[in-house]
C-alpha positions, 0 to 999 in steps of 0.5 A, spaced: 462 496 516 464 497 524 471 495 522 471 500 517 469 505 521 474 504 527 479 504 522 477 510 519 477 514 526 484 511 528 487 514 521 483 521 522 485 522 529 492 523 528 492 527 522 487 532 525 493 532 531 498 533 526 503 539 527 502 545 522 510 545 521 511 538 519 515 537 513 511 536 506 513 534 499 510 531 493 511 525 489 509 521 483 508 514 483 506 510 476 505 502 477 503 496 473 500 490 475 499 483 471 494 478 474 494 471 471 489 466 473 492 459 474 485 456 476 479 457 479 482 458 486 489 460 485 492 467 481 499 470 481 500 477 480 506 481 478 507 488 480 511 494 478 512 501 481 516 507 479 516 512 484 519 519 483 521 522 490 525 528 490 525 529 498 532 526 501 529 523 507 525 518 502 531 516 499 530 519 492 527 515 486 525 508 488 523 502 483 519 496 486 518 489 483 513 484 486 510 477 485 504 475 489 501 468 489 493 468 492 489 462 494 482 462 495 480 458 501 472 461 502 468 465 498 471 472 498 477 470 502 484 469 500 491 467 503 497 468 499 504 471 499 510 473 495 516 477 495 519 484 492 525 487 490 526 495 491 531 499 489 532 507 491 538 512 490 540 510 498 539 502 499 536 496 496 531 491 500 528 484 499 521 484 502 517 477 503 510 478 505 504 473 507 497 476 507 490 475 508 485 478 503 477 478 504 472 482 500 464 483 501 460 487 497 464 494 495 469 493 501 475 489 501 480 488 507 487 486 507 492 484 513 499 483 510 505 481 514 512 483 511 519 481 513 524 487 510 531 485 509 536 491 507 543 492 505 545 496 511 541 492 516 544 486 520 537 483 521 530 483 518 525 489 519 518 486 521 512 490 519 504 489 519 500 492 514 492 493 515 488 496 509 481 497 508 478 499 501 471 501 498 470 501 491 463 504 489 460 503 482 458 510 478 454 507 472 450 501 471 455 498 466 460 499 472 465 502 467 467 508 472 468 507 480 470 511 486 475 508 490 477 510 497 482 507 502 486 507 508 492 503 510 496 503 517 503 500 518 506 498 524 513 496 525 514 490 530 521 490 532 528 495 531 533 492 526 537 499 527 538 504 532 534 509 529 528 505 527 521 506 530 516 501 533 509 501 533 505 505 528 509 508 523 506 510 517 498 512 515 496 512 508 489 515 506 487 514 498 481 517 494 480 517 486 477 514 480 477 507 476 476 506 469 474 500 466 478 500 459 475 493 457 473 486 460 480 485 463 484 492 463 482 498 468 486 504 469 486 508 476 488 515 478 489 516 486 491 521 490 494 519 496 496 522 503 502 519 507 504 521 514 510 518 517 510 518 524 517 520 528 519 520 535 521 527 538 521 531 531 515 533 526 512 528 522 513 528 515 507 528 509 507 526 502 502 528 497 502 523 492 498 522 485 498 515 483 497 512 476 496 505 475 494 500 470 491 493 471 491 487 467 488 480 468 489 474 464 
């Protein structure tokens, strides 16, 4: 709980200080996830995402395809990794990641390290992502739940002259999850994404995000 409070405060303060003239746009994301349970300790997840982004600074519409393997090393603790392919109207990206996920009660935290290879950069961009999420059941059958989360993105190097290091992106999310069966659920979130920029106003994205999750 202490970690959650610190992270929430770290995210909220920059938003409070954000200038009123910062640029904003609205996007719409749809995603699908399919998780296979290989054995008692291992699972494989396939993620697909379609992102309608009209703002030119975002690179236009984008699609993401990702595969992740997770291995349980202790109760509530998993390590894993995988890779993703992303394509937008302006570039393509091959992304590798390694992650540590921990769950306790209604809270889940994830630390993910990414290596991002762009077709317009000579070397990979290294990025660290720290996420914490709370899922609160709303009924005795746990068919409905409130979901809230926060994630910080840190750029660790410069692969291009225009790249920023340090805290680069912050995401705040909130919404509801509905169980449609023993292994299927649908989730609708609102996400507020802030991109920090040097010597110019930050940008904000308002994102309704619909996702379908299926576990086998």
